[in-house]
C-alpha positions in Angstrom: -16.1 -6.7 -13.8 -13.4 -9.4 -14.0 -10.0 -9.2 -15.8 -8.3 -12.4 -16.9 -4.7 -11.1 -16.4 -4.7 -8.5 -13.6 -4.5 -10.5 -10.3 -7.9 -9.6 -9.0 -11.1 -7.7 -9.6 -11.0 -4.5 -11.7 -13.2 -1.5 -11.0 -13.0 1.5 -13.4 -14.3 4.7 -11.7 -14.5 8.4 -12.4 -13.0 9.6 -9.1 -10.5 7.1 -7.6 -10.0 9.0 -4.3 -13.8 9.1 -3.6 -14.3 5.5 -4.7 -11.5 4.5 -2.3 -13.0 6.3 0.6 -16.4 4.8 -0.1 -14.9 1.3 -0.3 -13.1 1.7 3.1 -16.3 3.0 4.7 -18.3 0.1 3.3 -15.7 -2.4 4.5 -15.3 -0.8 7.9 -12.0 -2.5 8.7 -10.6 -2.7 12.2 -7.1 -2.4 10.8 -5.8 -0.7 7.7 -2.4 -0.6 5.9 -1.6 2.8 4.3 0.5 3.7 1.3 2.4 6.7 0.0 2.3 9.0 -3.1 0.2 11.7 -4.5 -2.9 9.5 -5.3 -2.7 8.0 -1.8 -2.6 11.5 -0.4 -5.8 12.4 -2.2 -7.4 9.1 -1.1 -6.7 9.9 2.5 -8.0 13.5 2.2 -11.3 12.0 1.1 -11.2 9.2 3.6 -11.1 11.6 6.6 -14.7 12.6 5.8 -15.9 9.0 5.4 -18.3 7.6 8.0 -15.8 5.3 9.9 -15.3 4.8 13.6 -11.6 5.4 13.7 -11.4 4.7 17.5 -11.5 1.0 16.6 -9.0 1.1 13.8 -5.3 0.0 14.1 -3.2 1.7 11.4 -0.2 0.1 9.8 2.1 1.1 6.9 2.7 -1.0 3.8 6.1 0.5 3.2 8.2 3.4 4.4 11.4 5.3 3.7 13.8 5.3 6.7 13.5 9.0 7.2 12.3 11.3 10.1 8.6 11.6 10.5 8.7 15.3 9.6 10.5 14.6 6.3 8.4 15.3 3.2 9.4 11.8 2.0 7.8 10.0 5.0 4.7 8.1 4.1 3.5 8.1 7.7 4.2 11.8 7.9 2.0 12.4 4.9 -0.8 10.1 6.3 -0.7 11.9 9.7 -0.9 15.4 8.1 -3.8 14.7 5.8 -5.7 12.0 7.8 -4.5 10.4 11.0 -4.0 13.5 13.1 -7.6 14.5 12.4 -9.4 11.2 12.9 -7.4 9.9 15.9 -7.3 6.1 15.2 -6.9 3.6 17.9 -3.2 2.9 17.2 -0.7 4.1 14.6 2.1 1.5 14.0 4.9 3.5 12.4 7.6 1.6 10.4 10.6 3.9 10.7 11.3 3.3 14.4 14.6 2.0 15.7 18.3 2.7 15.8 18.9 1.2 12.3 17.0 0.2 9.2 17.5 -3.5 10.0 16.3 -3.0 13.6 13.2 -1.2 12.3 12.5 -4.0 9.8 12.9 -6.7 12.4 10.6 -4.9 14.8 7.9 -4.4 12.2 8.2 -8.0 11.0 7.6 -9.2 14.6 4.7 -6.8 15.0 2.9 -8.0 11.8 3.4 -11.6 12.8 2.0 -11.1 16.2 -1.0 -9.0 15.0 -4.2 -10.2 13.4 -4.0 -9.8 9.6 -4.4 -6.2 8.3 -8.0 -6.3 7.2 -7.6 -3.8 4.3 -4.2 -3.0 2.8 -3.9 -0.1 0.4 -1.2 -0.3 -2.3 -0.2 1.7 -5.3 1.6 0.9 -8.6 4.7 2.8 -9.9 5.3 3.6 -13.5 8.0 0.9 -13.4 5.5 -1.6 -12.1 6.7 -1.6 -8.4 4.3 -1.9 -5.5 5.0 -1.0 -1.9 8.8 -0.8 -2.0 9.2 -4.0 -4.0 11.1 -2.9 -7.1 11.8 -4.7 -10.4 14.8 -6.9 -10.3 15.1 -6.7 -6.5 15.9 -9.9 -4.5 13.1 -8.8 -2.2 10.6 -10.0 -4.8 11.5 -13.6 -4.0 11.5 -13.3 -0.3 9.3 -16.1 1.1 10.2 -16.3 4.8 9.8 -12.7 6.2 6.7 -10.5 6.2 8.7 -7.3 6.4 12.2 -6.5 5.1 14.7 -3.7 4.7 15.3 -2.9 1.1 16.2 -0.2 -1.4 18.4 0.5 -4.5 20.3 3.2 -6.2 17.3 4.1 -8.4 15.0 5.1 -5.6 15.8 7.6 -2.8 16.3 6.5 0.8 16.6 3.1 2.4 13.2 1.5 2.8 11.1 -0.9 4.9 8.4 -2.8 3.1 5.9 -5.6 3.4 6.9 -8.6 1.3 4.6 -10.5 -1.0 3.9 -13.0 1.8 3.2 -10.0 4.1 0.8 -8.6 1.5 -1.0 -11.9 0.9 -1.8 -12.1 4.6 -4.4 -9.3 4.3 -7.8 -10.6 3.3 -8.4 -7.5 1.1 -5.8 -5.6 -0.9 -6.9 -2.4 -2.7 -4.6 -1.2 -5.5 -5.3 2.4 -6.6 -4.1 3.6 -10.0 -4.8 6.8 -11.9 -3.6 8.5 -15.1 -1.9 7.7 -18.3 1.5 7.0 -16.6 0.0 3.9 -15.0 -1.5 2.6 -18.3 1.8 1.2 -19.5 2.6 -0.9 -16.4 -1.0 -2.1 -16.3 -0.8 -3.2 -19.9 2.5 -4.9 -19.3 1.0 -6.9 -16.5 -2.0 -7.8 -18.6 0.4 -9.0 -21.3 2.0 -11.4 -18.8 5.1 -9.5 -17.9 6.5 -10.4 -14.5 6.4 -6.9 -12.9 6.2 -6.6 -9.2 2.5 -5.6 -9.4 1.7 -8.8 -11.2 2.7 -10.7 -8.1 0.1 -9.2 -5.8 -2.0 -12.0 -4.3 -4.6 -12.0 -1.5 -7.9 -13.6 -0.7 -9.4 -10.6 -2.5 -7.6 -8.0 -4.6 -9.4 -5.0 -6.0 -7.7 -2.8 -8.7 -9.4 0.6 -8.4 -8.6 3.1 -11.1 -9.7 5.5 -13.8 -10.2 4.8 -17.5 -6.8 6.4 -18.3 -5.0 3.7 -16.2 -7.3 0.7 -16.6 -9.1 1.3 -19.8 
């Protein structure tokens, strides 16, 4: 099912978390980039039971708050609790490492540049249309040189590290999961041609995976 205005393929499913787990198992990537949020958490709960050889998988983060790993706001911390500590992947490349936000962003930018492209990158979409930590009106939306940057604003808690759009586009497969009526508005705004951050997602292949409330 193709959509003329969302940037990629659209799949409407009944159970987003299960469909995501099935898609990852079918793809069998050797590297995966993880996201944050309540839907991502449910996706990763389902993913831990998927038939995937995690011993061959390198794990990256698509974005992260610069907080301790045990903070409830840490994307990596959530991913470890619900998935990674149970499946024991080959490597976990955490973002929030370093003496400062800028050092952490520089280190991760170098890591992504030196690594093969992340084979499957998981993203979400906020009610304001943001994806990863690329927020509406932020100068980070127009970054063309770096793959990873430090970012953040007064509307969103904590300084952040995020893949840029060039960093996202490097992955051959990007999967954007959306669910619920609160995602219907930004989806419709993107379909109407509004330049929300989610409208700028580009990759060799982009799949929008969501329920009818969000994508219908």
